[in-house]
C-alpha positions in Angstrom: -49.9 14.7 -33.8 -51.3 12.0 -36.0 -54.9 11.9 -36.7 -57.5 9.3 -36.8 -60.2 10.1 -39.3 -63.7 9.7 -37.6 -66.0 7.9 -40.0 -69.5 6.6 -39.4 -70.0 3.2 -37.8 -68.8 0.4 -40.5 -69.3 -3.1 -40.1 -65.8 -4.0 -41.8 -63.5 -2.0 -40.0 -60.3 -3.5 -38.4 -57.2 -2.8 -36.2 -53.9 -3.8 -37.5 -51.4 -4.0 -34.5 -47.9 -3.9 -35.9 -45.2 -2.8 -33.4 -42.6 -1.5 -36.4 -44.2 0.6 -38.8 -43.3 3.9 -40.6 -41.2 6.1 -40.3 -39.2 2.9 -39.3 -37.6 1.8 -42.9 -36.7 -1.5 -42.3 -37.6 -4.5 -44.3 -40.2 -6.1 -41.8 -41.9 -2.9 -41.8 -43.3 -3.2 -45.4 -45.8 -6.1 -44.8 -47.8 -4.0 -42.6 -47.4 -1.1 -44.7 -48.8 -3.2 -47.5 -51.6 -4.6 -45.3 -52.7 -1.2 -44.5 -52.6 0.1 -47.7 -54.6 -2.3 -49.8 -57.2 -3.9 -47.2 -59.3 -1.0 -47.7 -59.4 -1.3 -51.4 -61.0 -4.9 -50.4 -63.7 -3.5 -48.2 -61.8 -2.9 -44.5 -61.2 0.2 -43.2 -58.3 -0.1 -41.6 -56.7 1.8 -38.5 -52.8 1.0 -37.6 -52.0 0.9 -34.1 -48.0 0.9 -34.0 -45.1 2.0 -31.8 -43.3 5.5 -31.6 -39.7 3.9 -31.2 -38.6 5.6 -34.6 -40.9 8.7 -34.1 -44.6 9.8 -35.4 -45.4 9.8 -39.0 -45.9 13.5 -39.7 -50.0 14.0 -41.1 -50.4 10.2 -41.1 -54.1 9.4 -41.3 -55.7 6.1 -39.6 -52.1 5.5 -37.8 -51.6 5.9 -33.9 -48.2 5.8 -32.6 -47.9 4.9 -28.7 -46.9 6.0 -26.7 -47.1 9.5 -28.3 -45.8 12.9 -27.7 -49.2 14.1 -26.7 -49.0 11.7 -23.7 -52.5 10.4 -24.1 -53.4 7.7 -21.8 -51.0 8.8 -19.1 -52.9 6.2 -16.5 -51.5 3.4 -18.5 -47.8 4.2 -17.7 -47.9 2.4 -14.4 -49.1 -0.8 -16.4 -46.4 -0.4 -18.8 -43.7 0.1 -16.1 -44.9 -3.0 -14.5 -45.0 -4.9 -17.8 -41.3 -3.8 -18.1 -40.3 -5.3 -14.9 -42.1 -8.5 -15.6 -40.1 -8.4 -19.2 -36.9 -7.8 -17.7 -37.1 -10.3 -14.5 -39.1 -13.0 -16.0 -38.9 -13.4 -19.7 -36.1 -14.8 -21.8 -36.6 -12.3 -25.0 -37.4 -8.8 -25.2 -41.4 -9.3 -26.3 -41.5 -5.1 -26.3 -44.2 -5.8 -23.3 -44.1 -2.4 -22.2 -45.9 -1.3 -25.3 -48.7 -3.7 -25.0 -50.7 -1.3 -22.4 -50.7 1.7 -24.8 -51.5 -0.4 -27.6 -54.7 -1.8 -25.9 -55.5 1.9 -24.8 -55.5 3.1 -28.3 -57.4 0.0 -29.3 -60.2 0.7 -26.9 -60.1 4.4 -28.0 -60.8 3.5 -31.6 -63.4 0.9 -30.7 -65.3 3.6 -28.8 -65.5 5.6 -32.0 -66.3 3.1 -34.4 -67.7 -0.3 -34.9 -64.7 -2.4 -35.2 -65.1 -5.9 -36.1 -61.4 -7.5 -36.2 -58.2 -7.3 -35.1 -54.8 -8.3 -37.2 -51.5 -8.7 -35.1 -48.2 -9.0 -37.1 -45.0 -10.3 -35.2 -42.3 -9.9 -34.3 -42.4 -8.7 -31.9 -45.0 -10.7 -29.8 -46.3 -7.6 -28.0 -48.7 -7.3 -30.9 -50.3 -10.8 -30.3 -50.4 -10.1 -26.7 -52.6 -7.1 -27.1 -54.5 -8.8 -29.7 -55.7 -11.3 -27.2 -57.0 -9.3 -24.7 -58.9 -7.4 -27.2 -60.5 -10.4 -28.5 -61.5 -11.4 -24.8 -62.6 -8.1 -23.9 -64.3 -7.0 -27.1 -65.0 -10.3 -28.9 -63.3 -9.3 -32.0 -62.3 -11.7 -34.8 -58.5 -12.0 -34.3 -56.0 -13.1 -37.2 -52.4 -13.3 -35.9 -50.0 -13.0 -38.7 -46.2 -14.4 -37.7 -43.5 -13.0 -40.0 -41.2 -15.1 -38.0 -42.4 -18.1 -36.1 -41.5 -19.1 -32.5 -40.4 -22.6 -32.4 -37.4 -23.1 -35.0 -36.5 -19.6 -35.1 -32.9 -19.7 -34.4 -33.0 -15.8 -32.9 -34.7 -17.5 -30.2 -31.9 -20.0 -29.4 -32.0 -20.1 -25.6 -32.5 -24.0 -25.0 -34.0 -23.4 -21.6 -36.6 -20.9 -23.1 -38.0 -23.8 -25.5 -40.7 -24.7 -23.2 -41.6 -20.9 -23.1 -42.0 -20.5 -26.7 -43.9 -24.0 -26.8 -46.5 -22.7 -24.4 -46.7 -19.1 -26.2 -47.2 -20.6 -29.6 -49.7 -23.1 -28.4 -51.6 -20.4 -26.5 -52.0 -18.1 -29.6 -52.8 -20.8 -32.0 -55.9 -21.8 -29.5 -57.1 -18.2 -29.2 -56.8 -16.8 -32.6 -59.3 -17.6 -35.2 -56.8 -17.6 -38.1 -52.8 -17.8 -37.8 -50.8 -16.9 -41.1 -47.2 -18.2 -41.9 -45.1 -16.8 -44.7 -43.5 -19.9 -46.0 -44.9 -23.1 -46.9 -42.6 -25.1 -44.9 -43.5 -23.3 -41.7 -47.3 -23.9 -42.5 -46.7 -27.6 -43.1 -45.0 -27.7 -39.8 -47.4 -26.2 -38.0 -50.1 -28.5 -39.3 -48.1 -31.4 -38.3 -47.7 -30.0 -35.0 -51.0 -28.8 -34.3 -53.6 -31.2 -36.3 -56.7 -30.0 -34.3 -55.8 -26.6 -35.3 -55.0 -27.4 -38.8 -57.7 -25.6 -40.3 -56.7 -22.1 -38.5 -53.4 -22.2 -40.5 -53.2 -20.2 -43.6 -50.5 -19.5 -46.1 -49.7 -15.8 -47.1 -46.3 -15.3 -48.6 -44.5 -12.2 -48.1 -43.9 -10.0 -51.2 -43.9 -6.7 -52.7 -46.1 -3.6 -53.6 -47.0 -3.3 -57.1 -47.1 0.4 -57.0 -43.8 0.9 -56.0 -41.2 1.5 -59.0 -38.7 -1.0 -58.2 -36.6 -2.2 -61.0 -33.0 -2.0 -62.5 -31.3 1.1 -63.1 -28.5 2.0 -65.4 -25.1 1.1 -63.8 -22.9 4.0 -63.3 -19.3 3.7 -65.1 -16.9 2.2 -63.1 -13.7 0.0 -63.4 -15.4 -2.9 -61.0 -18.5 -4.8 -60.3 -20.6 -4.6 -57.2 -21.8 -7.4 -55.4 -24.2 -5.8 -52.9 -26.0 -6.9 -49.7 -28.8 -4.1 -48.8 -30.2 -3.9 -45.3 -29.2 -5.0 -41.6 -26.4 -7.8 -41.5 -27.6 -10.0 -38.8 -25.8 -12.7 -36.9 -27.8 -15.4 -37.9 -27.4 -14.5 -41.6 -23.4 -14.2 -42.2 -21.5 -14.3 -45.5 -18.2 -15.4 -44.0 -18.2 -19.0 -46.0 -18.7 -16.5 -49.1 -16.0 -14.2 -48.2 -13.9 -17.1 -47.3 -14.5 -18.4 -50.8 -13.8 -14.9 -52.5 -10.6 -14.5 -50.3 -9.3 -18.1 -51.7 -10.1 -17.0 -55.4 -8.3 -13.8 -55.2 -5.3 -15.4 -53.5 -5.0 -18.1 -56.4 -5.3 -15.6 -59.1 -8.9 -16.8 -60.1 -10.4 -13.4 -59.4 -8.9 -9.8 -60.2 -8.7 -7.7 -56.8 -9.5 -4.7 -59.0 -12.6 -6.2 -61.0 -14.8 -7.1 -57.9 -16.3 -5.1 -54.7 -18.2 -7.0 -51.8 -20.4 -4.2 -50.8 -22.7 -4.2 -47.5 -25.3 -1.2 -47.5 -26.6 -1.2 -43.9 -26.0 -1.7 -40.2 -23.7 -4.8 -39.3 -24.5 -6.5 -36.1 -21.4 -7.3 -33.8 -19.1 -5.4 -36.5 -16.3 -5.9 -34.7 -16.4 -9.5 -34.6 -17.1 -9.4 -38.2 -14.4 -7.3 -39.6 -11.7 -9.3 -37.2 -12.7 -12.6 -39.1 -9.6 -13.3 -41.6 -11.3 -13.3 -44.7 -13.2 -10.0 -44.1 -10.0 -8.6 -42.8 -8.0 -9.8 -46.2 -11.1 -8.5 -48.4 -10.8 -5.1 -46.6 -7.0 -5.1 -46.9 -7.2 -5.8 -50.6 -9.6 -3.2 -51.1 -12.6 -5.6 -52.1 -14.9 -4.9 -49.5 -16.8 -1.6 -48.8 -19.3 -1.3 -45.9 -21.8 1.7 -45.4 -23.0 0.9 -41.8 -26.1 3.4 -41.7 -29.6 2.3 -42.2 -30.3 4.4 -45.2 -33.9 5.4 -46.4 -35.6 2.8 -48.3 -35.5 5.1 -51.6 -32.0 5.3 -51.2 -31.6 1.4 -50.7 -33.5 0.7 -53.8 -31.1 3.0 -55.7 -28.3 1.1 -54.4 -29.9 -2.1 -55.2 -30.9 -1.0 -58.8 -27.5 0.2 -59.6 -25.8 -2.9 -58.3 -24.1 -5.7 -60.8 -24.7 -8.5 -58.3 -27.4 -9.1 -55.3 -26.2 -10.8 -52.5 -29.0 -12.5 -50.3 -28.1 -14.4 -47.0 -30.6 -17.0 -45.8 -30.7 -17.7 -41.9 -28.1 -20.5 -40.9 -30.5 -23.1 -39.6 -29.9 -26.5 -40.8 -32.3 -27.9 -37.9 -35.4 -26.2 -39.8 -35.0 -25.8 -43.6 -37.6 -23.1 -44.8 -38.0 -21.1 -41.5 -38.5 -17.8 -43.5 -37.5 -15.9 -46.5 -35.5 -12.5 -46.4 -37.9 -10.0 -47.1 -35.4 -8.3 -49.4 -35.3 -11.4 -51.8 -38.8 -10.2 -53.4 -37.0 -6.7 -54.2 -33.9 -8.2 -55.5 -36.0 -10.2 -58.0 -37.7 -6.8 -59.2 -34.2 -5.3 -59.8 -33.5 -8.3 -62.3 -29.7 -8.6 -61.3 -28.2 -12.1 -60.9 -28.4 -13.1 -57.1 -26.2 -15.1 -55.0 -28.0 -16.7 -52.6 -26.5 -18.6 -49.4 -29.2 -21.1 -48.3 -30.2 -24.4 -47.7 -30.8 -27.3 -50.1 -34.8 -27.1 -51.1 -35.2 -23.8 -49.1 -38.2 -21.6 -50.0 -35.7 -19.0 -51.0 -34.1 -21.6 -53.7 -37.6 -22.8 -54.8 -38.6 -18.9 -55.4 -35.6 -18.1 -57.1 -35.9 -21.4 -59.7 -39.1 -19.9 -60.8 -38.5 -16.2 -60.8 -37.1 -15.6 -64.0 -33.8 -14.0 -63.0 -30.4 -15.4 -62.9 -29.0 -17.0 -59.9 -26.4 -19.3 -57.9 -27.3 -20.9 -54.5 -24.4 -21.6 -52.3 -25.5 -24.1 -49.6 -24.4 -24.1 -46.0 -22.9 -27.5 -46.2 -21.1 -26.8 -49.5 -17.4 -27.8 -49.4 -14.8 -25.2 -50.0 -14.1 -26.8 -53.7 -18.0 -26.6 -54.3 -18.0 -22.7 -52.9 -15.2 -22.0 -55.1 -16.4 -23.5 -58.2 -19.9 -21.9 -58.0 -18.6 -18.5 -56.8 -16.4 -18.2 -59.7 -19.5 -19.5 -61.9 -21.6 -16.6 -60.6 -19.1 -13.9 -61.1 -19.0 -14.9 -64.9 -22.7 -14.3 -65.4 -24.0 -11.6 -67.6 -25.2 -8.7 -65.5 -27.9 -7.1 -67.8 -31.2 -7.5 -66.1 -34.0 -10.1 -66.5 -37.7 -9.5 -66.3 -39.5 -11.5 -63.4 -41.6 -14.1 -64.6 -45.3 -13.9 -64.5 -45.6 -16.7 -61.8 -43.2 -14.4 -59.6 -45.5 -11.0 -60.4 -48.7 -13.2 -59.6 -47.9 -15.2 -56.8 -46.1 -12.1 -54.6 -48.4 -9.2 -55.3 -48.7 -7.5 -52.1 -52.5 -6.1 -53.3 -53.4 -9.8 -54.0 -52.1 -11.0 -50.7 -54.3 -8.4 -48.7 -57.3 -9.6 -50.7 -56.4 -12.9 -49.5 -56.3 -11.5 -45.8 -59.6 -9.8 -46.6 -61.0 -12.9 -48.3 -60.1 -15.1 -44.7 -61.8 -12.4 -42.7 -65.0 -12.7 -45.1 -64.9 -16.4 -44.5 -64.5 -16.2 -40.6 -67.2 -13.6 -40.6 -69.7 -16.2 -41.9 -68.5 -19.0 -39.6 
């Protein structure tokens, strides 16, 4: 059973509420992992309260997975069951509401053992913010709400009838949190324009990478073809169909050799049947130019795949109504690998602006490019040299995860002085 080290009361202890955490190995987990790792180095003892949906982390210190196999807090089951019914019948999205009573119970257990001064909640899902709000109201904790994805403008939350629901929730969180964090400048600016009264609460802390991870290029194994790889889950909102159609046209016209290139997807594919039935995808598969590994592989294996690919494919969300909604977390790993990146994104998006200063080679395919523009750009991309390039000093400084944790610690210091 995971243990929580009991330490003397400390005026700078905090609880990090993160539904997704290790041993889950999706890219969204890494931000919480970096905060938990580096915040103690900047003066904040950090205890993570997370879900057990992916199992429990054996021997983990200062991590509580709930609900756990020890069945602690059995009385909470009633409230969790009630929350599940509320979510099923009344909420438009899965906010992981049944987890909230367990998260609160675990947090209150920690508060009874030590002097906890703050709570940091990271979403999605919104369950972490709901639990944090309750803890703030009940115990007077300083609360920072970290949004890896915003609510309004999020194409994943696309039900028109639920827009008012998201507006109310976002405003509710902003009104009660002591600070809110956006992960792109575009989102932070949109928030400040929407909520000028709370502009002082809004802070930008980009996503990033762990400087202690050994991520970088590796020798490419001998093979008669080059690989354009996408590493991670292929979401419905991040699709490569326009790019795949361009690749199929170039092959059909003889401008690309079917034996010289492979499009490789490493990770699960949402709505895989519809994806593989698309004419361009089906044609690439028939020509032997497309490979799919539908399993969610461990992070170490994913990084090996990334490091030994010739090219890397980055898919930004198709979201023309709100450019800059987010930056795929894998972008930072891609840049560290140093290989050329093919980015499907929007004009002037944060993805494009980061790549422009990253120091590596890249080509952007825009969502509104014509077929002719796509074909020209894709052909140009495949002619780029595959030798890795070092990330720029700007990139290494701007997106260093330890510096970002230092920024969160600095924000907490400022809030405690106010």
